[in-house]
N, C-alpha and C positions, 0 to 999 in steps of 0.2 A: 462363221458369220457370212462368208461368201462375197464374191465380186463378179460382175458380169460386164462384158463389152459386146455391144450389138451393133452391127451394120445392117440397117434396114433399107432395102431397095437402093443400095449404093452401087452394087456390082451388077453388071449385065448378066442375065441368066442365073443369078444367085440372089434371090430377094432377101434371104436370111443368112447372115454369117455371124456366128456367136462363139465367143470363148469365155470360159468361166472357171472359177474354183469353188469347190464346196468345202467349207471349214466346219469341223464338228469335233466333239470329244471322241478320242480314239476308241473308247470302250463301247460306244453306241453301236449296236449291231446293224450291219448294212449288207444288202445283196448287191453285187455288181450289176452292170447293165445287162438286161435280158428282156425277152418278150414275155409280158405278163400273161398268165393263163386266163382265158375267158375275158379278155380285154384287148383293145387295139393298142395299148401302151407299150412302148419300148423305152425302158428307163431303168436306172438303179432303183433300189427301194430301201426305205428306212424300216427295218424290221421291228423297231420298238413301237412306232405309231402307225406304220402301214402305208404312209404316203411316199412322196418323192420330192426331190429338190429341182429336178429338171427332167423333161421327157418329150417324146415325139410320138407321132403315129404315122402309119404308112400313107395316110391321106394328106399329110403335110401339116397337121396341127402341131404346135410346139409351145412350150412354156418353161419358164425358169423363175425361181423365187429366191429372194434373199431376206434375211432378218433385218428389221429396223432396230438399231441398237439404242436402248434407253435404260441405263443402269438404275434409274429412279423408279421404273415401272416394276412393282412387285406383285402385280395382279396374277391370278391364275385364269387361264383361258381354256374353255372346254374342248376345243377342236384343234387338232394339229394343222399347221400351215401347209404341210405336205399334201394334205387331202385336197387343197385347192387345185393343185396341178392335176391330180387324178380326175377330179370332177370336170375340169375344163377339157382334158384330152378325151374323156369319154362322152362329152357333150357334143351336140351338133349345132349349138347356138353360134352365131357369128361372135367373134371376140368381144366387140363392144357391148353386145347384148348380154353376154355372160358376165362381163365386168359390172354392168349396171345391176344385174341380179345379185352378184356377190356383194356389191356395195351395201345392199339392204341388211346383210348379215355380217359385215366386216368387224363388228365389235366382238364377235365370237373368237377372234384370232388375236394372238400376239402380233406385234408390229411387223409389217412385211412390205417389201417392194416386189411387184409382179410385172413381168413381161409375158405376154401371150399373143399368139396369132396363128395365121395360116399363111398361104402364099400370096394372099391378097390384102390382108389387113393386120396391123400390129397395134397392140394396146399396152399402155403402161398405167398402173395405178398403185397407190399406197394407202393403207388404212391409217396412216399417220399424217394426213394432210394433203394428199394429191388425189383428186377425183379422177375417174377413168378418162383417159384421153387417147384418141387415135393418133398414132405417131406419123409425122411427115417423114419423108426419106431423110436419112442422116445417120450419124453415129451417136450412140447413147451408152454411157457408162454409169453404173450405179454399184455402190457397195452397201453400207449399212446406214446411210442417211438418205434423205430424199434425193430424187434425180436432179433437183435444182441446187443442191448443196455441192459446191466445188471443192471437195476434199483433195488434199495433196495426193492421197492414195489413188483416187479415181483419175486425177489429172495425169499422173504418171502412167497409168495403164492406157488411158486415151492416147497419149503421145506415142507410145510404142505400138499400139494397135493400128493407128492411122498412118504412122510414118514407116513402120517396118513390115507389118503383117498384111494389111490390105493391098499395098502395091505388089506383093508377091502373088496374090490371088488374081491380079489383072494380067499377069504374064502368061504367055501361051506355053503349054506343055511343060510346066514346072513339075518335077517329080513329087508325087504325093508324100513321100518320106520327108522331103525338104519342108513341106508345109507343116507336117506334124512336128518336126524338130523346131521350127520357128515358133509355133504355138506353145509348145512346152517350155521353150526358153523364156518366153514372155511370162507365162503363168508360174514359172518356178523362181521368179525374181524375189529374193529375200531382203532387198534393201528396205530399211525402215525410215520413216519420216523423222526429221529432227523435232525435238520437243516443242519449239516455238510454233510449228505449223500443224500440230495435232488438233483434231476436233475435240470438243468437250461434250461427251455423251453420257456423263454421269457415272463413269468408272474411273479407276485410279490412273494417274499418268503412266505408271508402269504398264498397265494393261492396254492403254491407248497406244503406246509405242509398240508393244508386242503385236497388236492387231493391225498395225499400219502398213505392213508389207503385203505385196500381192500374194506371196506364198508364206504361210504361217507355220512355225514350228515351236512347240513347247513340250514339256514332259507328258502332259495329259490332253492337249488340245491342239489342233492344227488343220492344215489342208489335207483332206482325205482323198479327194479326186479332182482331176482337171478334165475339162470338156471342150471339144471343138465340134461345132455343128454347122453344116451347110445344107440349105434346102433350096 
């Protein structure tokens, strides 16, 4: 289902700082991070549908997507959400123009939250109730609800991201290994939310609780990879 924490134009000389987890069924075939052939994209790849959950280009374009969770939605959608990332990274349109074009066809996709941008502009949109919006500088955290929904899961990641991780990035000459260790420590947090504070997204209470931690583990589904991006 995934979770993302983004600091946009918060840090001097680092307009984009992002950490995220990708959650997926373990059996779904996936290629690890690599430079795609005949494409500017640097990303992992979903080998089942061909798209990706997060990627960048050498020119500084970047994008990351999460599912919008609605257990009541049983519709079939013709196009994989992962192709949105690919299309944006291969496009030359400014982020907000791409988002407005995407909005015309957003019903072709299952529910999603999307961050995308370059070094000058960042945009958020969801096809479940949030029109494209250019982001002001700040910290944004989203999981599988709308960016305006303050889930305990996103609140917990926001606190650790802003109080533990971002201050480290503002220090001079901090070893790169320490940054990675701090990012992975935050992203590997398996603490679950108590039942009274869980969202209601149309799935069972048991599943809500399983999916309430930053890092998810179960016999068939869980966190497949963690990401740390600075641009």
